[in-house]
C-alpha positions in Angstrom: 63.3 -19.8 8.2 60.1 -21.8 8.7 57.2 -19.2 7.9 55.2 -18.6 11.3 51.7 -20.5 11.0 48.4 -19.6 10.0 44.8 -20.5 11.1 42.2 -19.1 9.0 39.0 -19.3 10.5 35.8 -18.7 9.1 32.4 -19.5 10.0 29.2 -21.2 7.7 25.5 -20.6 8.7 23.5 -21.4 5.6 26.1 -19.8 3.2 27.0 -23.0 1.9 27.0 -21.3 -1.9 29.7 -18.5 -0.3 31.6 -20.8 2.0 33.0 -23.0 -0.5 33.5 -19.8 -3.2 35.6 -18.5 -0.3 37.4 -22.2 0.4 38.4 -22.5 -2.8 40.2 -19.1 -2.7 42.1 -20.2 0.5 42.9 -24.1 -1.3 45.1 -21.3 -3.7 46.3 -19.5 -1.4 50.6 -19.8 -1.6 51.7 -19.4 1.9 53.3 -22.7 2.4 51.9 -23.1 6.8 47.9 -22.6 6.2 45.7 -24.4 8.1 42.1 -23.3 7.8 39.0 -24.0 10.2 35.3 -23.5 9.5 33.3 -23.1 11.9 29.3 -24.0 11.0 27.0 -22.7 13.1 24.2 -24.6 12.9 23.4 -25.1 9.9 20.8 -26.2 7.4 20.2 -28.6 4.7 23.9 -31.0 5.6 26.1 -27.8 4.4 28.6 -29.2 7.3 28.4 -32.0 5.2 29.1 -30.8 2.3 31.8 -28.4 2.8 33.6 -31.5 5.0 32.7 -34.1 1.4 34.2 -30.8 -1.0 37.1 -30.0 2.0 38.3 -33.0 3.6 42.2 -30.8 4.3 40.3 -28.6 6.4 39.4 -28.4 9.7 35.8 -28.2 10.4 34.1 -27.8 13.8 30.4 -28.2 13.8 28.3 -25.9 16.5 24.6 -27.6 17.6 23.6 -24.0 17.1 24.3 -20.6 15.2 27.2 -18.8 18.3 27.3 -16.1 16.3 30.4 -14.2 14.1 31.9 -13.9 18.6 31.4 -18.0 19.2 31.3 -19.0 15.9 35.0 -16.8 15.8 36.0 -17.4 19.3 35.5 -21.3 18.8 38.4 -21.1 16.1 40.0 -19.1 18.2 40.5 -22.1 20.6 41.7 -24.3 18.6 44.2 -22.2 16.6 45.5 -21.5 20.3 45.4 -25.8 21.4 47.2 -27.0 17.9 50.2 -24.9 17.4 49.1 -21.5 15.2 51.1 -18.6 15.6 49.3 -16.3 14.0 44.5 -16.1 13.0 42.9 -14.8 10.1 39.3 -14.1 11.2 37.7 -14.2 7.3 34.4 -14.0 6.1 32.7 -16.5 4.4 31.8 -14.4 1.8 34.8 -12.9 0.2 38.0 -14.2 -2.1 41.5 -13.7 -1.6 44.7 -13.7 -3.7 47.2 -16.6 -3.8 49.4 -13.9 -2.3 47.1 -12.0 0.0 49.3 -14.0 3.1 52.4 -13.1 1.5 52.0 -9.3 1.2 50.1 -9.0 4.7 53.3 -10.4 6.3 55.2 -8.3 4.4 53.8 -5.4 5.5 53.9 -6.3 9.1 57.7 -6.0 8.4 59.0 -2.7 10.7 55.6 -2.2 12.8 55.7 -2.0 16.3 52.8 -3.5 19.1 50.9 -4.6 16.1 48.0 -6.4 17.3 45.8 -7.0 13.9 45.8 -6.4 10.7 43.8 -6.1 7.8 44.5 -5.7 4.0 42.5 -3.3 1.7 38.9 -4.7 0.5 37.2 -4.2 -2.2 34.2 -5.0 -2.9 32.4 -8.0 -5.3 31.9 -8.4 -8.1 32.1 -4.0 -8.4 35.9 -4.3 -7.7 36.9 -0.6 -8.6 35.5 -0.1 -5.1 37.1 0.4 -1.9 34.6 -1.0 1.2 37.0 -1.6 3.9 40.6 1.2 3.8 40.6 2.6 8.2 38.0 2.8 10.2 37.2 6.7 11.5 34.5 7.1 13.8 32.7 9.4 12.9 30.9 11.1 15.9 28.3 13.5 13.7 26.9 10.7 12.0 27.6 8.6 14.6 28.7 5.5 12.9 32.0 4.7 10.9 33.8 5.7 8.4 35.9 1.9 6.4 36.8 4.3 3.1 36.6 7.3 1.8 34.1 7.1 -0.6 36.5 9.1 -3.3 39.7 7.1 -3.8 40.9 4.3 -5.4 43.0 1.2 -4.7 45.9 2.8 -7.0 45.5 5.4 -5.5 46.8 4.0 -2.2 48.5 0.9 -3.6 51.9 1.9 -2.6 51.1 3.6 0.6 53.0 2.8 3.2 50.8 0.4 6.7 49.1 3.6 8.1 46.8 3.0 12.0 43.4 2.2 12.1 41.1 2.3 14.5 40.0 -1.3 14.3 40.8 -3.9 11.9 38.3 -4.8 10.0 36.8 -9.0 11.2 35.7 -9.1 7.5 39.6 -10.3 7.2 42.4 -10.1 10.3 45.2 -10.9 11.1 46.9 -11.5 14.7 49.6 -13.1 16.2 48.3 -15.7 18.8 49.1 -14.6 21.2 47.2 -11.3 21.1 44.4 -13.5 22.2 46.6 -15.3 24.5 46.4 -11.3 26.4 43.7 -9.8 25.8 41.5 -12.6 25.5 39.1 -14.0 23.2 35.9 -12.3 20.8 33.6 -10.8 23.3 30.6 -12.7 22.7 27.7 -10.4 23.7 27.7 -8.9 20.7 27.0 -11.0 18.6 27.7 -9.8 15.9 29.2 -6.7 13.9 31.4 -4.1 16.0 33.1 -6.7 18.3 36.3 -6.4 16.5 35.8 -2.9 17.2 35.6 -3.5 20.8 38.7 -6.2 20.7 40.9 -3.4 18.8 39.6 -1.0 21.2 40.4 -2.9 24.3 44.0 -4.7 23.0 44.4 -1.0 22.3 44.4 0.0 26.1 46.7 -2.9 26.3 49.1 -1.5 24.2 48.2 -3.2 20.5 48.1 -1.4 17.7 45.7 -2.0 15.1 46.8 -1.2 10.8 46.4 -1.9 7.3 48.7 -2.4 5.2 47.5 -0.9 1.5 49.9 -3.6 -0.6 47.4 -6.2 0.2 43.7 -6.6 -0.8 41.3 -8.8 -1.1 37.3 -9.3 -2.1 34.0 -9.0 0.3 30.3 -9.5 -1.5 29.0 -6.6 0.8 25.8 -7.4 2.8 25.4 -10.8 1.7 26.2 -13.1 5.1 24.2 -11.9 7.2 20.1 -11.4 6.5 19.5 -7.5 6.7 16.7 -6.8 9.8 19.5 -9.1 11.6 22.1 -7.0 10.6 20.0 -3.4 11.5 19.1 -4.7 14.6 22.4 -5.4 15.5 24.7 -2.0 14.3 22.1 -1.0 16.5 22.4 -2.2 19.6 26.1 -2.9 19.3 26.5 0.3 18.5 25.5 2.0 22.1 27.1 -1.0 23.8 30.6 -0.1 21.8 30.0 3.7 22.3 29.7 3.5 26.5 32.5 1.1 27.1 35.0 3.0 24.3 33.8 6.5 24.6 33.7 9.1 27.7 31.0 10.9 28.7 31.6 14.2 26.6 32.6 11.3 23.5 29.6 10.2 23.9 27.7 13.6 24.0 28.3 14.5 20.8 26.0 11.8 19.2 22.9 12.5 21.1 21.8 15.0 18.6 21.8 12.4 15.9 20.3 10.0 17.4 17.7 11.1 19.0 16.7 11.7 15.5 17.2 8.9 14.3 14.6 7.4 16.8 12.4 9.9 16.7 12.1 9.7 12.8 12.1 5.8 12.9 8.9 6.2 15.3 7.8 8.2 13.2 8.3 6.0 9.4 6.5 3.3 12.1 3.4 6.1 12.7 2.8 6.5 8.8 4.2 10.7 8.9 8.0 10.2 7.2 8.3 10.3 3.3 9.2 6.0 3.5 12.5 6.0 2.4 12.6 3.0 4.7 10.1 -0.1 5.0 8.8 0.1 8.6 10.2 -3.2 9.1 13.2 -1.6 9.0 12.4 1.1 11.8 11.3 -1.6 14.0 13.9 -4.2 13.9 16.5 -0.6 14.4 14.6 0.4 16.8 14.4 -2.6 18.7 18.5 -2.9 18.7 17.8 0.5 21.1 15.4 -1.5 23.6 17.7 -4.6 23.8 20.6 -2.5 24.7 18.4 -0.1 27.3 17.2 -3.3 29.1 20.5 -5.1 28.4 19.7 -8.3 26.3 22.9 -8.6 24.8 24.7 -12.1 23.2 21.6 -13.4 20.6 18.4 -12.6 20.9 15.2 -13.2 22.4 11.9 -14.8 20.6 10.7 -11.3 20.9 13.4 -10.0 18.8 12.9 -12.5 16.7 9.7 -12.3 15.7 10.9 -8.8 14.6 13.8 -9.7 12.3 12.7 -12.9 10.5 9.6 -11.1 10.1 8.8 -14.6 7.3 9.6 -17.1 9.4 
C-alpha cells in the first residue's frame, strides 16, 4: 500500500544554525514519502542560499520580507496543495525530530475519527526530561493555555492512547491537506502565536478534532526562534483576539480580573512602583499588545510598535 505523501513545512528567519540542524534531523526520517519545504522569511546574510546549498533536495521558497509564522506557513501550505501532498506537517525550525516520528504519528492516527490535526509529545532540548507540550488546556483564571502538566514525565504517558487537546501545537502539527482545503489556511492577523489555537478552534466548529499522539515525541529548543520582546507583544495582543473570537462573554469574563491585574501591575512597573520582576522593556511590549488589540492593529506591527519590541535596532 502506497504511503500518504507528507510535505514538511518549516520556516527560517535569521535562524540559520537551528534551521540547518532541523533539516539534518528531517533528512534522517525513515518515512518513505516526504518532501521538505523551507520558507525563508527574508533572512539576512544570504541564509537562504546557504540552506539551498546544504540541502538541495529541499524545496526553498524565498520571501522578500518576514511574513511571520502564519504567512510563511501559508506559503508552504499553498505549495503543498498545488503539488500533490496528502498531509502537511508544520514544524518549527528550532526542533529536532527522531527518525520514526512520522511512522508513530500515522500509527496513532489509526482508529481516530474526525481528525483535524495531531501533534506528538514535545520535549524540551537539551533538557529532554522536561515536557514542553502534552495537551493544550485553556485556564481562564490565568488567561492562558497550559501546555503540559508539570508533574508528568514522558514515561508516564508514552503508552497511553491518543487523546483530545484544545489544539495541536504549531511547533509540530500534522494534518490532512483536505483539512486546509475545507477549513482554510492560518489566520494571518495573528502573524505568530495563538494562530494554531485559532485555526484548531475554527476547524472544531467544522467537525474536526485535535489530538495528541503520546507514542510519538520530538524535541524543541524552547524560546530560541523568536526574540523575547516580540513574543511578549504578540502573546499579549493575540490572546485578546483569540478570546474575543472563540469564547462567549461569560467565558471571557472569567479572565477579566486577571487581565485587569496584569495591566495594572505592568503600568506600575513602568512607573517604578513595583519590585521589578520584569524589565520595563517587557512591560512596555506587553502593554503595547493591549493597545494594538484595541486599535485593531493585527498581522505585522507598525513602526511605533517596532521601536518598542526591537529597542536596540
